[in-house]
N, C-alpha and C positions, 0 to 999 in steps of 0.2 A: 504494500500500500504506500503510495507516494503522498507526501504532505509537506507543507511549508509552515514554519512558525514565523509570525510577524507581529509587530506591535498593532494592537487594535486601535481603531479610530471611531469617531462618533457614528460613522456609517455602518459600523459593525454591531451597534447596540441591539438591533432586532435579532441578529444571529446569536449573540451572547445570551440574551434573555431566553430565547427559545431553547438553546442548548442547555443552559443551566436548569431550566424547568424539566428537561428530559433526564438530567443526570442526578438531581437531588429531589427529595420530597418537598423542598422549599426552594424559593428563588427570590432574588432581589427584585425590586420594582425597577421600572425603566429609569426613573429619576436617580436611583442609586447607581446604576451603571454609568449614566451620564456624569454624575459627580465623580465617580471613581476615575473615569477617563480624564477628568480635568485636574485631578490632584497631582501636584508636583512629585510627591514621594511614591506615587503608584507606578507599578509595572503591570501592564495588562497586555497579555499576548493571546492571540487567537491562532488556531491551527486550521489552515485551509487544506482541503483535499483537491482543490483545483476546479471544483464544479460550481463555484459561486456561493451565494448566501446559504443555500440549502446544504452546502457541503462543508460547513464548519464542523470539524472533528473533535476539537478540544479547546481548552482555554486555561490560562493561569493568571491569577491575580496575586500580587505581592506588594509589600510596602518596604521602602528603604527607610530605616530609622537609625540615625547615627551610623554606627559601624556594623549594622545588622540588616538582614532582610528577613521579614516575617511573611511566610506564605499564608495568604488569606483564603484562597480557594483554588482548587484545581479540579477539572472535570474532563472526562473523555466520553464522547457519544457511545452508548451501549454497543452499537454495531461496529465501532472502531477500536474496541478494547482488544488487547493482546496483539497490538501492532506497534508496540514500543513508543506510542505517542506520549504517554505520561513520562516515560524514561527520557525521551528527547526534550520535553519541556524542562524537566528537572536538571538534566545535564546542561542545557542552555543557560539556565539560571545560575548554576554553579560556575560556569565559565564567565558569565557576566560579573558575578560576585568577585571572582579571582582577579579581575582587572579593574575593580571599582572600590578598592580600599574597604571591602567588607570582610569582617573577621568571622562572622558566623551566619548561618541560615537556620531559622527556627520555624516550627509548624506545630499544629495540633491535629490529632487524628483519633477517630473513634476506635476504642479497643477492639471492636468486632470487625474492623476493616482490615482483615489479615492480608489481603492483596496489597493494599497501600503500604502497610507496615513492612512487608517483605521488600517492596521496592525501595522504601526509604532506607532500610537497613543495608540493602545492597549498594546504595549510593553514599554510605558512610554516616548516616544519621544514627543517633542513639537516644534512648529514653533519658529524660532529665527530670521528669516529674509527672504529676497528674493534676488536672483541674476539675473538681467536682462541679456538676451542673453546668458545664460549658455550653452544651447545645440546647436549643429551644425546647427540646423534648425532655430535658433533664439529664440526658446522658453525659457521662464524664468524658474528658479528653485526655489522651496521653500526650505529653509534651515531648517533642523530639527536636534535636538540633545537631548540627555538624559544624565543625570549624572549616574555614576556607583557607587554602594555601594561596597566598597572593603571589602573582608572578611579576 
């Protein structure tokens, strides 16, 4: 499966909104996506499969805060899973961090999301804590992070 990771723009809001609704049981409102795209500290990437708006395969949202990057959301279309899209998004983020004076990357993940946890561990993330009641449904989050080797 061929795909391209690129920075999202305001013209991608409909695709991001639609994809997030397919990936999660919750989704941001249109206004939230527009605000996110306008924040200076935000990194918002979309994964294109080459077929236009209906072919958005994944996305990543992260924030640069001081010397860290916090991953806010990452999603891959159900039909595009197991094609290394999440891996490519994460590797691209690590590469960006390595050239941007970022010391660490952090994220939260549901304990039952074993596939994501396996991916994050493979990419050098480790558990650093737990946050009770992190998700809207009351589920806890496992906190993971990794240091970044700056080149």
